[in-house]
N, C-alpha and C positions, 0 to 999 in steps of 0.2 A: 108771970110768964115772959113778959118782954125782957126783963133783966136776964133771965136764963137764956133766952134766945140771943140776946146781945153777947153774952159770954160765949155761947157756942159759935157765934159768928166770928168773934175774936180768935177762938181756938182754931176754927176752920181756916182763917186767914194765916195763922202761924203755921199750920200744917201745910197749907198750899205753898208758902214761902220756903218750907223745908222740902218741897217736892214730894210730900206724902199725900198724893192726890186722892187715893181711895179713902184715906182717913179724913181728909178734908171734906170729901163728898158726904161721908157719914155724919160729920159734925154739922154741915150745912143742912142736911136732911132732917136731923133732930131739931135744929133751930126752926126749920120750916114747919115742922109738926106743931111747934109752940106759937109761931107767928107767921101764918101763911099769907099775910098781907104785906110782908116786907119784901119789896122788889129787889133790894140789894142781895138778899139771900139767894134768890133765883139766879141773879147775874153771876154771883160768886160760884154757885154750884155749876152753872153753865160752863164757866171757865175751867173748872176742875174736870168736868166731864170731857171737855175738849182735849185736855191734857192726857186723859186715859183712853182716848179714841172712841168714846161713847158719843158719837156725833149726833145721833138722833135725839138722845137725852139732852145734849147741849142745846140743840135747836129748840126743843120743847121748853126748856127752862128759860131760854132767851125770849121766846114768844110770850111766856107767862110774865116775864119781867116787863116787857113793853106794854102788855095789857094792864098790868097793875099801876105802872107809872109811864103813861104815854108821852110825857115831856122830859123824861130822864134820858139824856143823850147816850150815856154809857150802855144803856140797854140796847140801843140800836147798833152800837159797835159790836156787842156780844152777838146779837142776832145776825148781823151781816157777816161776821167772821164764821159763824156756824154754817150759814148758807154757802159761803165761799168754799169752805173746806169740803162741803158735800157736793160741790160742783154746780151749785145753783147760782151761777154768776149774775144772771139778769136780776134775780131776786135780791142778791147781795148789793148790786149797784143801786137798786131802788131804796133799799134799807139804809145804806150809807148816805144817800142823797137826802132821805127823810131826816136823818140825824143832823145833817148839815143845815137843813132848813131851820131846825130848832136852835142850832148854835153854829152859825157860819164861821168858818175858819178853824173849827176844832181840829187840832193837829192829828190825833189818831184817826179820826174819820176821814180827813183830807187825804192822808197817806193811804188808808185802806181803799178809798174810792179810786185813787190813781192806780193802785195795784190791781184791783178787779177790772178796771177799764182796760189796762194793758192785757190782762188775761183774755178779756172778751175780744180784743183786736186779734189775738193769736188763734182764736177758734176758727176752724174751717167754716166757710159759708154754709148756711143751711142747718148747722148744728144748733140745737136749742137745749135748754136745760129745764128740768122739772121744777115747777114752783108750787106744787100742790100744798095748800094750807101753810105756806111759809111767808106770805107777803103781809105787809103791815098796811 
């Protein structure tokens, strides 16, 4: 099963690179059916869901990824991006910060944190975001 899941992961990655996001989601989903413990499959499918505008599905997969592998920094990047796109800026800030605690100076996380902090500064005073079930 692991070999088949790895092959589907490769196929999904190629489809993603070709911007065939729905097909990539299908390949990652089949791979997850074969190996639901592989955190990278959830991270990859999260990215594909994000590209198709399926934001809550992207968030769900990113959360699953961080639960399966709580020390894998890229999972926190995926989760923070999903939170940010959903407008959950405070949750995204916490998530990016958590990732940077694991790997200080990580370039993607550092840039993402700066971006979300800029967005938070631009929010009107008193405006908050919903963080229901999305924090780590």
